[in-house]
N, C-alpha and C positions, 0 to 999 in steps of 0.2 A: 638190743637191750640197753637200758640205762644202768650203768655200773658206778658204784661208789667205792673208792679206795680210801681206807683210813690208815694213816701211818702214825706210829707211836715210837719215835726215837728222837732224842734231843739234838743230835748233830746232823746237819743237812749234808755232811760228807760221809755219813755212815753207810755201811753195806746195806742196811735196811732201806735207806733212801734209793740206793741203786736197784734193789729188788722191787721197790714200788715203781720206779721208772720202767723197769722191765715189764712189770705187770701192765702198766699203762700202755706201753708200746704194743703188747700182745692184744690187749682189749681193743685198742684203736684199729689195729690191723684187721680185726674181725668185724669192724663196723659198729662197735659198741660206742655209745655216748658216755664218756668218762668224766667223773668229777673226783678230785682228790682233796681230802681233808688232812692237813698236817697238824696234828693236835698241839705239838710244842710250838710250832711257828705261829699258830693262832693264839697262843697263850691260854689254852683251854685249862680251866680250873678242875682238877680231879675230884676234889671233895664236895659233896653235897652240903649246902648250907642248911642251917636250922630252918630258915624260911622255906627252902625247897622241900625239906622233909615234912614240914607242916602242910605245904601245898600238895604234896604227893597224894594225900587222901581227899583232895578236892576235885572239882571238874576242870580246874586249870592248874595242872601240876608243873607247868614249865614257866619259870620266871626269868631266865637268862636268855637274852637275844641270840647269843651264840648257840646255845642248846636248841633254841627254836629253829634256827637256820639249819642246824644239823638234822633235826627231826624232819624238817621239810624235805631234805635230801633223802633221808632214809625212806620216807613214805612214798617216794617216786622211784626208788631204785629196785631193780630186779636181781641184781648181782652185787654182793657185798664182798670186798676183799680187805682183809686186815693184815697189815705188815708190821711186825714188831720183833724185838729181841726178847727171848725168854730170860727173865731175871728172877732169881730165887724160885725157880721151877714154875713160874706162872707169868701172867700178863703184867706188863709195866703198870704201875699205879694209875697213870694217866688214862690208859685204855680201860682198865677196870672201872675207873670213875666215869669215863664216857658212857660205858654200858649202863651204869647205875643211874646216870642223869638223863639219858635218852630213852631208856626202856621203861618208861613210866606208864601208868594206866592210861589207856586210850592210844598208846603208841605200840609198846611191846606186847601188850595183852589187853583184852577186854573181858568184862564179866557178862556171861549169858544171864540176863535177868530172869529168864524162865527157870533155868536149872541151878543158877548160882555158881556155875563152873567157869573156870578161867579158859579163855579161847585165845589163840594166836592173833596178834594185832598186825603182823606183817606178812600176811598170806600171799602177797604178790611177789615176795622174794623167792627166786628159783634156785639160787646157788649161794652158798657161803664158802668163801675161800680163806684159808689161813696160810700166811707165808711167814715163817719164823726162823730164827737162828737160835741155836743152843751152843754154849761154850763146851758143854759136855757131849760125850758120844751118845748114840741112840739108845743103847741099853740102859744108860743112866736115866735118860728121859722117860723110858718105859717104867723103870723102877719107881720113879717119882710121880707116875700117873700122867705125865704130860698135861699138866693142869690147864694151861692156856688152850690147848687143843680141845680138851673136854668142855671148857666153858663155851667156846665158839661152836663146836660141832654138836653139842648136846643141849646146853642151857639156852643159847641163842636160837638154836634150831626150834626149840619149843615155842619161841615167839614168832617163828616163820611158818610153822607147820611142817609136817613130815614130807611134804613134796619138795621142800628146799633141800637140795643135795649138797652135803658138805664135802669139800675137797681139801687136802692138806699137802703143803709143800714145805719141807723143813730142811735146813742145812744144819746137821748135827756136827759137833766138834769143830766149830768155826775157828776156835782159838788155835788149832793145829792144822787147819786146812791150808792148802797151797793156793796160789793165784789161779792155777788151772782149775782147782776144785770150785773156787768161787765163781769163776767165769762160766763154768759148766752149769752151775746152779742158776745163774742169771739167765742163761740161754734156756734152761728147762722151764723157769718161771714164765718167760716170754712165750715160749712155744705152747706150754700146757694151757695157760690162761687164754692164749689166742685161739685155742681149739674149741672154746665154749661159745 
């Protein structure tokens, strides 16, 4: 399968980058073709511009060449892996902005002209994987509704169709985790992702 890893952390020495590398190793060991997008390293702009918002309602909603390249990768990928830290109980702004700027009409969804209903635009996606860290323990994440997980495993899944299987790997309480905890999590990411 063609796999796309999207990483959203500003520091290339972060634990999230280590987790993305583990996911990449696991996918490659299973024979998947892997492409990685590092949103911060590419200087991805999170905010949709006024021009993009106006274009959103047209037949050509994509104006930025970076977004165009990312959409092309999305449209050929069958497995999507998102690696990010949970900040303020949700996705980092850059990842939320990436979703807003790539999941435009004709990409994330289409309109059925006959019924007027919204239809998934990424039906070729078979699996959506979230890999995230939380500073807080798991019970706090559940109390706060684990918003990033909900966005990816529910809202994004609506763009992929119900056949896209969501999977979740989270390291809760990273602020108090030991080196052994973190190494075990990286091994879990590599092993689990490599089993798909």
